[in-house]
C-alpha positions as CSV (number, residue, x, y, z in Angstrom):
1,M,42.6,62.2,-65.1
2,Q,43.7,61.8,-61.5
3,R,42.9,58.1,-61.6
4,D,45.8,58.2,-65.0
5,I,48.3,60.2,-62.4
6,I,48.2,57.8,-59.5
7,K,48.0,54.8,-62.0
8,T,51.4,56.4,-63.5
9,L,52.8,57.3,-60.1
10,T,52.4,53.7,-58.6
11,Y,53.8,52.3,-62.0
12,L,56.7,54.2,-61.6
13,C,57.1,52.7,-57.9
14,L,56.7,49.2,-59.2
15,H,59.4,49.8,-62.3
16,L,61.5,51.7,-59.9
17,T,61.3,48.7,-57.4
18,V,61.8,46.1,-59.8
19,G,64.4,47.9,-61.6
20,F,66.6,48.5,-58.3
21,T,65.7,44.7,-56.8
22,V,67.2,43.0,-60.4
23,A,69.8,45.0,-60.2
24,Y,71.0,44.7,-56.8
25,V,70.7,41.0,-57.0
26,M,73.1,40.8,-60.0
27,T,75.7,43.6,-58.4
28,G,75.6,43.4,-54.8
29,S,76.1,47.1,-54.9
30,L,73.5,49.2,-53.2
31,A,74.9,52.1,-55.5
32,L,75.5,50.8,-58.7
33,A,71.7,49.0,-58.4
34,G,70.3,52.9,-57.4
35,G,71.9,54.5,-60.2
36,I,70.6,51.6,-62.7
37,A,67.3,51.7,-61.3
38,L,67.3,55.6,-61.9
39,V,68.8,55.7,-65.2
40,E,66.9,52.8,-67.1
41,P,63.5,54.1,-66.8
42,C,64.5,57.9,-68.2
43,I,66.4,55.7,-71.2
44,N,63.4,53.7,-71.6
45,A,60.9,56.6,-71.4
46,V,63.1,58.2,-74.3
47,A,63.2,54.5,-76.6
48,F,59.1,54.7,-75.9
49,W,58.8,58.4,-77.5
50,F,60.3,56.6,-80.4
51,H,58.9,53.6,-80.5
52,E,55.4,55.6,-80.3
53,R,56.7,58.1,-83.2
54,A,57.0,54.9,-85.6
55,W,53.9,53.3,-84.9
56,K,52.2,56.4,-85.5
57,R,54.3,57.2,-88.9
58,L,52.7,53.0,-89.7
59,D,49.4,54.0,-88.9
60,A,49.6,57.2,-90.7
61,A,50.7,54.9,-93.8
62,D,47.8,52.6,-93.3
63,T,45.7,53.8,-96.3
64,R,43.4,50.9,-96.2
65,P,39.3,51.7,-95.9
66,S,37.7,51.1,-92.9
67,G,34.5,51.0,-92.2
68,P,31.5,49.0,-93.7
69,L,33.5,49.2,-97.4
70,A,36.8,47.7,-95.4
71,A,35.5,44.0,-96.5
72,L,36.0,44.5,-100.2
73,Y,39.6,45.6,-99.2
74,P,41.5,42.4,-98.1
75,A,44.8,43.1,-95.8
């Protein structure tokens, strides 16, 4: 569990650094780049939540059998 938290935090730092750098190179503004680097991950997190819900619905709708008999029911 602790490794997952550390991995998440290091990925967040990487994401913020890349976002800030790209925004700064494109705009030349520290303030604008900082704003983009902070807002974009929040919007992305919400989008990811909806993305995961959509995939869970698709998984739930998949009624094909699994296991040894799955070969009898082609996709």
